[in-house]
C-alpha positions in Angstrom: -87.1 -112.6 16.1 -85.6 -111.9 19.0 -83.0 -115.0 20.6 -82.0 -114.8 24.2 -79.7 -118.1 23.4 -78.1 -120.1 20.3 -80.9 -121.9 18.2 -81.6 -123.5 15.5 -83.9 -121.5 13.2 -86.1 -122.4 9.9 -87.8 -119.7 8.0 -90.0 -120.2 4.9 -92.5 -119.5 3.0 -95.5 -121.9 1.8 -98.1 -122.5 -0.5 -101.7 -123.0 0.9 -101.3 -126.8 0.2 -98.0 -126.8 2.3 -95.3 -127.1 -0.2 -92.2 -124.8 0.6 -91.9 -122.0 -1.7 -88.8 -120.7 -0.6 -86.4 -121.2 2.2 -85.4 -118.0 3.5 -83.2 -119.7 6.4 -82.5 -122.8 8.1 -79.3 -122.8 10.5 -78.0 -122.2 14.1 -78.1 -118.3 14.9 -76.6 -117.0 18.2 -78.5 -114.7 20.4 -79.5 -111.4 19.3 -82.2 -109.8 16.7 -83.1 -111.1 13.1 -85.4 -110.5 10.3 -85.8 -111.7 6.8 -87.6 -110.2 3.7 -88.9 -112.0 0.9 -88.2 -111.0 -2.7 -91.6 -113.0 -4.0 -89.3 -115.5 -6.1 -89.4 -119.2 -5.4 -86.5 -121.2 -4.7 -86.1 -121.8 -8.8 -85.6 -118.0 -8.7 -88.7 -117.2 -10.7 -91.8 -114.9 -9.4 -94.5 -116.5 -7.9 -98.0 -116.2 -8.9 -100.2 -113.5 -7.1 -102.1 -115.2 -4.2 -101.8 -115.6 -0.6 -98.7 -117.8 0.8 -98.1 -118.4 4.5 -95.0 -118.0 6.1 -93.6 -120.1 9.3 -90.8 -119.2 11.4 -89.6 -122.3 13.7 -87.0 -121.7 16.5 -85.4 -125.0 18.5 -83.4 -123.8 21.8 -83.0 -125.5 24.8 -86.0 -124.0 26.4 -87.9 -125.6 23.7 -89.7 -125.3 20.0 -91.4 -122.3 19.3 -93.2 -122.0 15.9 -95.1 -118.5 14.3 -97.2 -119.1 11.2 -98.8 -116.0 9.6 -100.3 -115.0 5.9 -98.5 -113.2 3.0 -100.5 -111.7 0.0 -98.5 -111.1 -3.3 -100.0 -108.9 -5.8 -98.9 -107.5 -8.6 
């Protein structure tokens, strides 16, 4: 994510039913470039089951809200 001004950023991994599996970031960030990695674990610290998951990056800045959603496949 490239921020040109400070923004509130939320990054999470979700099951296909919409339930949050892992919150990777929630908070205000200054301008700059950011990236996150997911270790395949849920918020409980346990490895998730193999399957397809969704990630969501939501950026709320003065210019408005931008959101990106994509898929992650977990295979063991």
